[in-house]
C-alpha positions in Angstrom: -31.8 29.7 2.0 -29.7 26.4 1.7 -29.2 27.0 -2.0 -28.0 30.6 -1.3 -25.6 29.4 1.4 -24.3 26.7 -1.0 -23.7 29.2 -3.8 -22.0 31.6 -1.4 -19.6 29.0 0.0 -18.9 27.7 -3.5 -17.9 31.1 -4.8 -15.7 31.5 -1.7 -13.9 28.3 -2.6 -13.5 29.4 -6.2 -12.1 32.8 -5.1 -9.6 31.1 -2.8 -8.2 29.0 -5.6 -8.7 31.5 -8.4 -5.0 31.2 -9.5 -5.6 27.5 -10.3 -7.9 28.2 -13.2 -6.5 28.2 -16.7 -8.9 30.7 -18.2 -6.3 33.5 -17.8 -6.6 35.0 -21.3 -8.5 38.2 -21.2 -10.3 37.8 -24.6 -14.1 37.7 -24.6 -14.0 34.0 -25.5 -11.9 33.1 -22.5 -14.0 35.2 -20.2 -17.1 33.3 -21.4 -15.2 30.0 -21.1 -14.2 30.8 -17.5 -17.8 31.8 -16.6 -19.1 28.5 -18.1 -16.5 26.5 -16.2 -17.5 28.1 -13.0 -21.2 27.6 -13.5 -20.5 23.9 -14.4 -18.5 23.7 -11.2 -21.3 25.2 -9.1 -24.3 23.3 -10.6 -22.7 20.0 -11.6 -19.4 19.5 -10.0 -20.4 19.7 -6.4 -24.0 18.5 -6.6 -24.3 16.1 -9.6 -23.6 12.4 -9.3 -21.6 10.2 -11.7 -23.6 7.4 -13.3 -23.4 4.0 -11.5 -23.0 0.8 -13.6 -23.6 -2.9 -12.9 -21.2 -5.8 -12.5 -22.1 -6.8 -16.1 -20.6 -3.6 -17.4 -17.2 -4.0 -15.7 -14.0 -4.0 -17.8 -12.2 -6.7 -15.9 -9.0 -6.0 -17.8 -9.0 -2.3 -16.8 -6.6 -0.3 -19.0 -3.6 1.5 -17.4 -2.4 4.9 -18.4 -0.3 7.9 -17.3 3.4 7.8 -16.4 5.3 4.6 -15.9 4.9 2.9 -12.5 7.4 4.4 -10.1 10.6 2.4 -9.9 12.6 4.4 -7.4 14.0 2.8 -4.2 11.3 4.3 -1.9 8.4 2.9 -3.9 10.1 -0.4 -4.7 10.6 -1.0 -0.9 7.0 -0.4 -0.3 6.0 -2.9 -3.1 8.4 -5.5 -1.7 6.9 -5.3 1.8 3.4 -5.5 0.5 2.8 -1.8 1.4 2.9 -2.6 5.1 5.3 0.3 5.8 3.2 2.7 3.7 1.8 5.8 5.5 -0.6 8.4 4.1 0.1 11.9 5.6 -2.8 14.3 5.9 -1.8 17.8 7.0 -1.8 21.5 6.1 -4.8 23.6 7.0 -6.2 21.1 9.4 -6.8 20.9 13.1 -5.8 17.2 13.4 -2.8 16.1 11.4 -3.2 12.4 10.6 -1.0 9.5 9.4 -2.7 6.3 8.1 -1.4 2.8 7.3 -3.3 0.8 4.7 -4.9 -1.3 7.5 -6.0 1.9 9.2 -7.6 3.3 6.0 -9.4 0.0 5.5 -10.8 0.2 9.0 -12.6 3.5 8.1 -15.8 3.8 6.2 -15.7 1.7 3.0 -17.4 2.6 -0.3 -17.6 0.4 -3.4 -19.0 1.9 -6.6 -18.9 1.0 -10.3 -18.2 4.1 -12.4 -16.7 5.0 -15.8 -13.2 6.4 -16.1 -13.1 8.9 -19.0 -9.6 9.7 -20.2 -8.9 13.0 -21.9 -7.3 11.0 -24.7 -10.7 9.8 -25.7 -11.0 6.3 -24.3 -13.1 5.1 -21.3 -13.3 2.0 -19.0 -15.7 0.9 -16.3 -14.4 -0.4 -13.1 -15.5 -1.2 -9.6 -13.6 1.0 -7.2 -13.5 0.4 -3.5 -12.0 2.5 -0.8 -12.4 5.3 1.7 -14.6 8.3 0.9 -12.3 11.2 0.8 -14.8 13.2 2.9 -14.3 10.7 5.7 -10.6 11.4 5.9 -11.0 15.1 5.5 -13.7 15.3 8.2 -11.4 13.5 10.6 -8.6 16.0 9.8 -11.0 18.9 10.6 -10.2 21.5 7.9 -9.5 25.0 9.2 -11.6 27.9 8.0 -8.6 28.8 5.7 -8.7 25.5 3.8 -9.9 26.0 0.3 -8.1 23.3 -1.8 -6.9 19.8 -1.3 -3.5 18.8 -2.9 -2.5 15.2 -3.6 1.2 14.4 -3.9 2.2 11.2 -5.6 5.2 8.9 -5.9 5.5 9.2 -9.7 7.5 11.8 -11.6 7.6 13.2 -15.1 10.6 12.4 -17.4 12.2 15.7 -16.3 12.0 14.7 -12.6 9.0 16.9 -11.7 6.9 15.2 -9.0 3.3 14.5 -10.0 0.6 16.2 -8.1 -3.1 17.0 -8.4 -5.7 19.1 -6.5 -9.4 19.6 -6.0 -11.3 22.4 -4.4 -12.6 21.5 -0.9 -16.2 21.1 -2.2 -15.3 18.6 -4.9 -13.1 16.8 -2.5 -16.1 16.4 -0.2 -18.3 15.0 -3.0 -19.9 11.7 -1.8 -18.4 9.8 -4.8 -14.8 11.1 -4.5 -12.8 8.2 -3.0 -9.3 7.2 -1.9 -9.4 3.9 -3.8 -7.7 0.9 -2.4 -9.3 -1.8 -4.6 -10.2 -2.2 -8.2 -12.5 -4.9 -9.5 -12.6 -6.7 -6.1 -8.8 -6.9 -5.7 -6.3 -4.6 -4.0 -4.8 -2.1 -6.4 -1.7 -3.4 -8.1 1.2 -1.0 -8.7 0.3 -0.3 -12.4 -3.1 0.9 -11.3 -1.9 3.2 -8.6 -1.2 1.0 -5.5 -1.6 1.4 -2.7 -3.8 4.5 -2.7 -5.3 6.2 -5.8 -7.6 9.2 -5.9 -10.8 8.4 -7.8 -13.0 11.4 -9.0 -15.7 9.9 -11.2 -17.3 13.3 -11.9 -14.1 14.6 -13.6 -11.8 13.4 -16.4 -9.3 10.7 -15.6 -6.2 12.9 -15.1 -7.8 14.2 -11.9 -7.7 10.7 -10.5 -4.1 10.7 -9.4 -2.3 7.5 -8.8 0.2 6.5 -6.1 -0.9 9.1 -3.5 1.3 9.4 -0.4 0.5 12.9 1.0 -2.6 15.0 1.2 -2.3 18.7 2.1 -5.1 21.2 2.6 -4.1 24.7 1.5 -5.6 28.2 1.3 -4.3 28.7 -2.3 -2.3 26.9 -5.0 -0.1 29.6 -6.4 2.9 28.5 -4.3 2.8 24.9 -5.4 5.0 24.1 -8.4 3.7 26.3 -11.3 0.6 27.2 -9.4 -2.1 25.9 -11.7 -3.3 23.1 -9.5 -1.7 19.9 -10.9 1.0 18.5 -13.1 -1.1 18.5 -16.2 -2.7 21.8 -15.4 0.8 23.3 -15.3 1.1 22.0 -18.8 -2.1 23.8 -19.9 -4.9 21.4 -19.0 -8.1 22.7 -17.3 -8.1 22.6 -13.5 -11.8 21.8 -13.4 -12.3 18.8 -15.7 -16.0 18.0 -15.2 -17.6 15.4 -17.4 
């Protein structure tokens, strides 16, 4: 019975965010690809656990990637005041809109785990990530029955000025290893690694682990957000579900 309920709720989440998938081509190959992606999502993405490593495995000089560190006035002011004025907004399809300072996030449940970051470009690195389990923040916000997806808005922008964003379905967002990272390798995140808050999704490829997060919005669908595919890179053609 529990398995049946899990499958039913997972298919509901997939239906609610259907416009975020990239398997839109109607050819038989893409139909099979879409079905495989959904099965991976159901069986692995919301139930499987990413491998945990040891301190001896850590890449202490953890590689940076993605866009350049934000240099606009808003982010620079935050860096200069040690992120004391930073606030994380959590809103949308929630019963309890929330705003958190870094100190308030650190006062919540803390999780440290050593996992591997796998980049779509082909490289990987192992780091010790510490922060707040995302499910803790979402549970406090009390998602409404309409909530299907969680959108993360970031400080960085593409060269054309498009704001960076990413998203997860609600089930993957509630995964016990998905974390709002505050620390990397026993130190607070530095700006190049996504300070002050970075999404860390060890069960998916690295582009899902968005840096410089300042706003989390729960939504019923993604089609009204930018190009409607669920993330900056997804809008460029990447897969929305990027399970490892």
